[in-house]
ROFIGU-971560 format. One record per residue (C-alpha): residue in three letters; x, y, z. Coordinates in Angstrom, 3 decimals, m for minus. Layout:
BEGIN
(rec ALA,(X,Y,Z))
...
//
This chain:
BEGIN
(rec MET,(m39.680,63.254,20.917))
(rec PHE,(m39.966,61.007,23.214))
(rec CYS,(m35.790,60.909,24.126))
(rec LEU,(m32.718,61.556,25.801))
(rec PRO,(m31.176,64.825,24.533))
(rec SER,(m28.109,63.148,24.170))
(rec SER,(m29.564,60.203,21.878))
(rec CYS,(m31.884,62.320,19.960))
(rec GLY,(m29.955,65.174,19.302))
(rec SER,(m31.112,68.917,17.374))
(rec SER,(m30.682,66.522,13.898))
(rec SER,(m32.741,64.323,14.301))
(rec THR,(m35.675,63.499,12.277))
(rec GLY,(m38.806,62.007,14.380))
(rec LEU,(m41.858,61.480,13.097))
(rec TRP,(m44.243,59.864,15.681))
(rec TYR,(m48.422,59.475,16.496))
(rec ARG,(m51.048,57.689,17.978))
(rec ARG,(m52.051,55.054,16.413))
(rec PRO,(m55.681,53.971,17.769))
(rec CYS,(m56.463,50.266,17.612))
(rec TYR,(m60.121,50.896,17.311))
(rec ALA,(m60.617,47.800,15.448))
(rec ALA,(m60.438,44.246,17.187))
(rec LEU,(m58.026,41.980,14.243))
(rec TRP,(m58.671,38.400,15.898))
(rec LEU,(m56.038,37.458,14.010))
(rec GLN,(m52.306,35.433,14.041))
(rec SER,(m49.124,37.401,13.077))
(rec PRO,(m49.818,37.995,9.208))
(rec SER,(m46.216,37.484,8.891))
(rec GLU,(m46.218,33.745,10.182))
(rec SER,(m50.100,32.812,9.790))
(rec GLY,(m50.192,31.425,5.776))
(rec SER,(m53.977,31.963,5.008))
(rec LYS,(m55.549,30.365,7.808))
(rec PRO,(m56.779,32.875,10.254))
(rec ILE,(m56.056,32.081,14.117))
(rec SER,(m58.218,33.782,17.249))
(rec THR,(m54.844,35.473,19.211))
(rec CYS,(m56.721,38.789,20.006))
(rec PRO,(m53.614,41.059,19.203))
(rec PRO,(m54.051,44.826,18.383))
(rec GLY,(m53.405,45.355,14.792))
(rec SER,(m53.185,48.683,13.431))
(rec GLY,(m53.335,50.572,10.153))
(rec GLY,(m54.847,49.789,7.085))
(rec ASN,(m58.394,47.726,6.655))
(rec ALA,(m56.652,45.426,4.013))
(rec PHE,(m55.051,43.723,7.050))
(rec GLY,(m55.964,40.040,7.377))
(rec ALA,(m54.739,36.728,7.610))
(rec SER,(m53.227,36.276,4.237))
(rec MET,(m51.427,39.293,3.394))
(rec PRO,(m51.032,40.798,m0.392))
(rec THR,(m47.440,41.053,m1.085))
(rec ASP,(m48.390,43.751,m3.455))
(rec ASP,(m48.624,47.693,m2.297))
(rec ILE,(m51.158,46.881,0.291))
(rec SER,(m52.045,51.067,0.172))
(rec LYS,(m54.037,50.222,m3.075))
(rec HIS,(m55.819,47.530,m1.280))
(rec SER,(m57.516,49.201,1.882))
(rec THR,(m59.514,51.826,1.732))
(rec CYS,(m59.474,53.293,5.460))
(rec THR,(m56.725,53.625,8.015))
(rec THR,(m56.667,53.886,11.825))
(rec CYS,(m53.538,55.879,11.570))
(rec SER,(m53.234,59.671,12.658))
(rec PHE,(m51.786,60.510,8.992))
(rec ASN,(m54.352,59.321,6.486))
(rec GLN,(m51.225,58.346,3.767))
(rec ASP,(m50.617,55.477,6.037))
(rec PHE,(m52.191,52.118,5.449))
(rec SER,(m49.439,50.546,6.760))
(rec ASN,(m50.373,47.625,8.966))
(rec TYR,(m48.984,46.981,12.765))
(rec TRP,(m49.466,44.343,14.979))
(rec THR,(m48.324,42.767,18.344))
(rec ALA,(m49.644,40.585,20.678))
(rec ASN,(m52.325,41.279,23.626))
(rec LEU,(m51.924,41.241,26.848))
(rec TYR,(m54.152,39.299,29.455))
(rec PHE,(m54.119,38.831,32.969))
(rec LYS,(m54.473,35.095,34.287))
(rec ALA,(m55.968,34.928,38.205))
(rec ARG,(m55.306,32.401,40.855))
(rec ASN,(m58.800,30.299,39.809))
(rec GLY,(m57.018,29.723,36.507))
(rec THR,(m58.894,32.329,34.512))
(rec TYR,(m58.378,34.767,31.723))
(rec LYS,(m58.686,39.019,30.861))
(rec ARG,(m57.599,41.222,28.396))
(rec VAL,(m55.913,44.063,30.200))
(rec PRO,(m57.211,47.376,28.826))
(rec GLN,(m55.330,49.923,27.122))
(rec ILE,(m54.773,53.872,28.218))
(rec PRO,(m53.949,56.885,26.264))
(rec ASN,(m50.038,57.192,25.699))
(rec GLN,(m48.724,60.141,27.965))
(rec ALA,(m48.723,63.741,25.467))
(rec VAL,(m51.402,62.081,23.368))
(rec SER,(m55.237,63.057,23.712))
(rec GLY,(m58.296,62.020,22.235))
(rec HIS,(m58.105,58.076,22.001))
(rec ASN,(m58.597,55.420,24.431))
(rec GLY,(m55.987,53.268,23.885))
(rec GLY,(m53.553,51.677,21.026))
(rec ILE,(m50.428,51.765,19.154))
(rec THR,(m47.788,54.334,19.169))
(rec VAL,(m45.561,54.335,16.370))
(rec TYR,(m42.160,55.844,16.066))
(rec TYR,(m40.104,56.495,12.848))
(rec THR,(m36.847,57.602,13.387))
(rec SER,(m33.672,58.856,11.184))
(rec PRO,(m30.234,60.478,11.645))
(rec GLY,(m31.430,63.796,9.798))
(rec PRO,(m33.083,64.801,6.617))
(rec LYS,(m32.220,62.698,3.691))
(rec GLN,(m30.408,59.886,5.310))
(rec THR,(m32.828,57.269,5.014))
(rec THR,(m34.722,55.379,2.325))
(rec ALA,(m37.674,54.742,3.105))
(rec PHE,(m39.106,50.767,2.620))
(rec LYS,(m41.001,50.131,m0.395))
(rec PRO,(m44.310,48.702,m1.462))
(rec GLY,(m44.427,44.698,m0.566))
(rec PHE,(m41.807,45.145,2.064))
(rec ARG,(m42.468,43.458,5.583))
(rec MET,(m40.263,42.408,8.671))
(rec LEU,(m40.610,41.069,12.056))
(rec ALA,(m39.084,42.364,15.165))
(rec GLY,(m38.482,39.770,18.159))
(rec GLU,(m38.898,36.378,18.333))
(rec SER,(m42.496,34.412,19.670))
(rec THR,(m40.376,31.244,21.063))
(rec ARG,(m38.058,32.753,22.662))
(rec ARG,(m37.957,32.215,26.552))
(rec ASN,(m34.482,34.038,27.591))
(rec SER,(m32.589,37.596,27.839))
(rec THR,(m30.721,38.624,24.940))
(rec GLY,(m28.240,39.644,27.549))
(rec LEU,(m28.090,43.302,25.539))
(rec GLY,(m28.889,45.363,28.324))
(rec LYS,(m29.422,49.436,27.740))
(rec ASN,(m29.630,48.013,23.801))
(rec MET,(m32.483,45.353,24.558))
(rec GLN,(m35.196,45.550,21.499))
(rec SER,(m38.170,44.635,23.560))
(rec CYS,(m38.873,46.250,26.750))
(rec PHE,(m41.324,46.575,29.896))
(rec ARG,(m41.746,49.483,31.756))
(rec CYS,(m43.228,49.164,35.260))
(rec TYR,(m44.854,52.622,36.127))
(rec THR,(m44.798,53.103,40.115))
(rec GLY,(m47.671,55.465,40.097))
(rec PRO,(m50.214,57.197,38.230))
(rec ASN,(m49.547,59.659,35.508))
(rec PHE,(m46.253,57.473,34.197))
(rec GLN,(m44.544,57.620,37.499))
(rec GLY,(m41.238,56.353,36.931))
(rec ASN,(m40.641,57.222,33.741))
(rec VAL,(m37.229,58.865,33.695))
(rec TYR,(m35.480,57.445,30.233))
(rec SER,(m36.165,56.811,26.703))
(rec PRO,(m37.500,53.177,26.595))
(rec CYS,(m35.440,50.123,26.505))
(rec PHE,(m32.661,51.938,27.738))
(rec ASP,(m32.001,51.082,31.519))
(rec PRO,(m31.915,47.805,32.956))
(rec LYS,(m33.193,49.140,36.242))
(rec LEU,(m36.178,50.838,34.739))
(rec ASP,(m37.107,48.279,32.248))
(rec THR,(m36.999,44.535,32.028))
(rec GLU,(m37.640,42.156,28.491))
(rec HIS,(m39.250,39.999,30.914))
(rec PHE,(m42.500,40.805,32.642))
(rec PRO,(m42.251,43.279,35.663))
(rec THR,(m42.592,40.925,38.925))
(rec VAL,(m44.475,43.385,41.179))
(rec PRO,(m47.636,45.004,41.044))
(rec CYS,(m47.245,47.875,39.206))
(rec LEU,(m49.047,50.896,40.628))
(rec GLY,(m49.308,53.229,37.585))
(rec GLY,(m49.693,50.169,34.561))
(rec ILE,(m47.193,48.750,32.035))
(rec ARG,(m45.384,50.044,29.048))
(rec THR,(m44.886,47.615,26.317))
(rec ASN,(m42.005,48.707,23.399))
(rec ILE,(m40.772,46.619,20.459))
(rec ILE,(m37.940,47.991,18.501))
(rec PHE,(m37.472,46.885,14.860))
(rec PRO,(m33.756,46.722,12.888))
(rec LEU,(m32.376,49.931,10.783))
(rec CYS,(m30.527,48.490,8.272))
(rec TRP,(m31.899,46.701,4.853))
(rec ASP,(m29.994,44.661,2.300))
(rec GLY,(m31.739,46.613,m0.811))
(rec LYS,(m33.051,43.922,m2.769))
(rec ASN,(m35.035,41.535,m0.551))
(rec LEU,(m38.912,42.918,0.472))
(rec ASP,(m38.659,39.732,2.782))
(rec SER,(m37.069,36.881,3.535))
(rec PRO,(m38.135,32.871,4.793))
(rec ASN,(m37.938,33.972,8.293))
(rec HIS,(m39.101,37.828,7.998))
(rec MET,(m35.951,38.977,9.609))
(rec ASP,(m32.748,38.138,7.303))
(rec HIS,(m33.529,41.252,5.095))
(rec VAL,(m33.062,43.563,7.747))
(rec ALA,(m30.024,43.616,10.522))
(rec HIS,(m28.795,46.033,13.314))
(rec PRO,(m25.631,48.244,12.840))
(rec THR,(m21.892,46.923,12.726))
(rec GLY,(m21.922,47.615,16.563))
(rec GLY,(m25.076,45.568,16.930))
(rec PRO,(m28.719,46.802,18.320))
(rec THR,(m28.976,49.857,18.929))
(rec SER,(m31.727,51.507,21.788))
(rec PHE,(m34.460,54.013,20.710))
(rec ALA,(m33.827,56.960,18.759))
(rec VAL,(m30.046,55.678,18.192))
(rec VAL,(m29.346,55.678,14.825))
(rec ASN,(m26.447,56.928,13.836))
(rec GLY,(m24.691,53.192,13.633))
(rec LYS,(m23.148,52.117,10.119))
(rec CYS,(m24.954,49.000,8.309))
(rec PRO,(m22.731,46.238,7.372))
(rec SER,(m21.983,45.596,4.211))
(rec THR,(m24.246,42.764,3.959))
(rec HIS,(m27.245,45.503,4.237))
(rec PRO,(m25.897,48.995,3.741))
(rec VAL,(m29.396,50.686,3.336))
(rec LYS,(m30.528,52.661,6.483))
(rec ILE,(m33.908,52.530,6.665))
(rec PRO,(m36.314,54.702,9.166))
(rec GLN,(m36.139,52.961,12.845))
(rec VAL,(m39.474,51.723,13.746))
(rec HIS,(m40.912,51.557,17.087))
(rec LEU,(m43.827,50.348,19.048))
(rec GLU,(m45.440,51.499,22.508))
(rec ILE,(m48.460,50.221,24.393))
(rec MET,(m49.459,51.612,27.142))
(rec TRP,(m51.841,48.593,29.312))
(rec ASP,(m53.733,49.715,32.640))
(rec THR,(m52.609,46.583,34.688))
(rec THR,(m54.267,48.740,38.021))
(rec ALA,(m57.389,46.443,37.903))
(rec PHE,(m54.905,43.293,38.861))
(rec ASN,(m52.909,44.807,41.220))
(rec ASN,(m53.884,42.647,44.383))
(rec LYS,(m51.716,40.096,44.909))
(rec ALA,(m53.968,37.774,46.361))
(rec GLU,(m55.575,37.350,42.444))
(rec TRP,(m51.908,36.446,41.707))
(rec PRO,(m50.804,32.643,41.304))
(rec GLU,(m50.284,31.301,44.889))
(rec ASP,(m46.499,30.395,43.787))
(rec GLY,(m46.176,34.365,43.547))
(rec SER,(m45.278,34.180,40.056))
(rec GLN,(m46.126,37.307,37.992))
(rec PRO,(m49.797,37.003,36.054))
(rec PHE,(m49.747,38.246,33.188))
(rec VAL,(m49.556,36.687,29.758))
(rec LEU,(m49.133,37.572,26.022))
(rec SER,(m52.180,36.169,23.762))
(rec THR,(m49.545,34.074,21.940))
(rec GLY,(m48.706,32.198,25.134))
(rec ASP,(m45.120,32.784,25.816))
(rec ARG,(m44.645,30.127,28.437))
(rec TYR,(m41.405,28.777,29.856))
(rec SER,(m40.217,25.588,30.178))
(rec LEU,(m40.476,23.826,33.266))
(rec THR,(m37.086,22.093,32.766))
(rec ARG,(m35.372,25.511,31.276))
(rec PRO,(m37.082,28.571,33.188))
(rec PRO,(m35.649,32.015,32.735))
(rec SER,(m32.499,32.896,35.609))
(rec HIS,(m35.062,35.791,37.188))
(rec LEU,(m37.531,32.690,38.216))
(rec LYS,(m37.642,29.920,40.769))
(rec GLN,(m37.227,26.141,39.525))
(rec THR,(m40.338,25.667,41.442))
(rec LEU,(m42.665,27.715,40.066))
(rec THR,(m45.181,26.925,37.807))
(rec ARG,(m45.383,26.927,34.608))
(rec SER,(m45.474,30.897,33.760))
(rec SER,(m45.600,33.285,31.082))
(rec THR,(m42.057,35.200,30.340))
(rec GLY,(m42.742,37.974,28.202))
(rec TYR,(m39.376,37.289,26.182))
(rec GLY,(m41.638,36.034,23.507))
(rec GLN,(m42.867,39.307,23.057))
(rec HIS,(m42.688,40.471,19.218))
(rec ALA,(m44.278,42.248,16.117))
(rec ASP,(m45.235,42.487,12.676))
(rec TYR,(m44.926,45.306,10.218))
(rec VAL,(m46.240,45.807,6.647))
(rec PHE,(m45.145,48.801,4.488))
(rec GLY,(m48.242,50.828,3.347))
(rec TRP,(m47.393,54.239,3.226))
(rec LYS,(m49.260,56.166,m0.045))
(rec ASP,(m46.417,56.648,m2.473))
(rec ASN,(m43.801,58.741,m1.762))
(rec THR,(m45.094,60.251,1.556))
(rec LEU,(m42.837,58.439,4.014))
(rec GLN,(m39.917,59.412,2.233))
(rec SER,(m41.056,63.217,1.667))
(rec ALA,(m41.453,63.264,5.521))
(rec MET,(m38.205,62.103,6.653))
(rec ASP,(m36.292,64.177,3.757))
(rec ASN,(m38.517,67.361,5.749))
(rec ALA,(m37.392,66.827,9.021))
(rec CYS,(m40.948,65.879,10.313))
(rec PHE,(m40.354,65.729,14.401))
(rec GLY,(m43.287,64.858,16.657))
(rec PRO,(m46.852,63.896,15.597))
(rec THR,(m47.329,66.683,12.759))
(rec CYS,(m45.858,67.111,9.450))
(rec LYS,(m46.777,69.611,6.810))
(rec SER,(m46.136,67.386,4.046))
(rec LEU,(m48.810,64.622,5.343))
(rec THR,(m52.643,65.413,6.065))
(rec THR,(m53.934,64.039,9.802))
(rec GLN,(m57.561,63.161,10.066))
(rec ALA,(m60.153,63.340,12.918))
(rec ASP,(m60.211,60.173,15.544))
(rec SER,(m63.723,59.668,14.663))
(rec VAL,(m62.576,58.840,11.204))
(rec SER,(m59.741,56.389,11.883))
(rec GLY,(m61.804,55.413,14.542))
(rec ALA,(m64.570,54.576,12.212))
(rec CYS,(m62.045,51.823,10.096))
(rec ALA,(m62.564,48.470,10.851))
(rec VAL,(m61.444,45.195,9.868))
(rec LYS,(m64.296,42.286,10.521))
(rec ASN,(m63.570,39.886,12.619))
(rec THR,(m63.169,36.328,11.019))
(rec VAL,(m63.367,33.999,13.509))
(rec ASP,(m66.212,33.288,15.880))
(rec GLU,(m64.742,33.213,19.171))
(rec THR,(m65.750,35.162,22.497))
(rec THR,(m62.329,37.242,23.643))
(rec GLU,(m64.257,39.575,26.512))
(rec GLY,(m64.733,39.140,29.559))
(rec TRP,(m63.450,35.962,31.615))
(rec LEU,(m62.194,33.120,29.352))
(rec LYS,(m61.291,29.607,30.538))
(rec GLU,(m58.700,29.866,28.333))
(rec LEU,(m56.726,32.183,25.913))
(rec PRO,(m58.479,32.946,22.299))
(rec GLY,(m57.382,30.433,20.029))
(rec GLY,(m55.667,28.368,22.779))
(rec GLY,(m52.873,30.953,23.153))
(rec MET,(m51.029,28.638,19.887))
(rec GLY,(m50.889,31.889,17.919))
(rec VAL,(m47.218,33.075,16.912))
//
């Protein structure tokens, strides 16, 4: 498990695995899109039932394949893509790189499911979905070591500067984009709440049916907090992680002339000139913040396989109660693009105009 011994003891149940993002899904966030597809070029992974208009029942019954390592998981995971904005105003998608300790893939999402121990969490139910983060947020949450969304700036090749768990130390991770060139690339992390009301599979804002423990949000793999009476059911902590190869964009001569950082989420994520984040100067031109990083989760594990995996204390990328599939099989799973739009190469604007959520 990728965590500090102090925050992930021997009794912890940690199911994690590599989820390659082979299929390019040019869709708006499924939780907020309605039925109209919008080309925001997000990395969406999982079952091929993924779409702008998602089924509200058991999506595992609507999928015929999955990009998962475990072939019982037809869930869908979505987050915004990352683009570089050059000084001349054009955009280029930032490629992904394999996560550390994971081989056989050329990029994608790593998903972690964490529990305090065997039989201490309740797996999600068919039709369950939730949203972490807010696309409209432009300032820090002030959570410090308990931040739920963060960026790690690697100081050199091979993940140099990777000392602690993600989102654990504000000296290593920030809620906003790094403001200096990252010689080894950038890692993004998003953590979901771990308490559920036990009744609603969704809510109007896709957030109110879940909550953080009574002591507030907890960092990655710290899952022992007590759930509030309004949301008494402990669910696995879901955590998404992506590695971005930003090394081709480290030449500051290609960055904005005002010195602002050049990366932007595919959803836009720009701050208001009248209310810039505290770490930026009033004199900067309109820039992306990174604060609007968010993710969607739509549960789609087949039958009771996730509950079984958590109850059997699976730890790491292998689990006796689950079966894995070859990279060639998961890589062949794809969702047909629903928007005819150029998304690769140097672009004059973000796909969809960067107006997705």
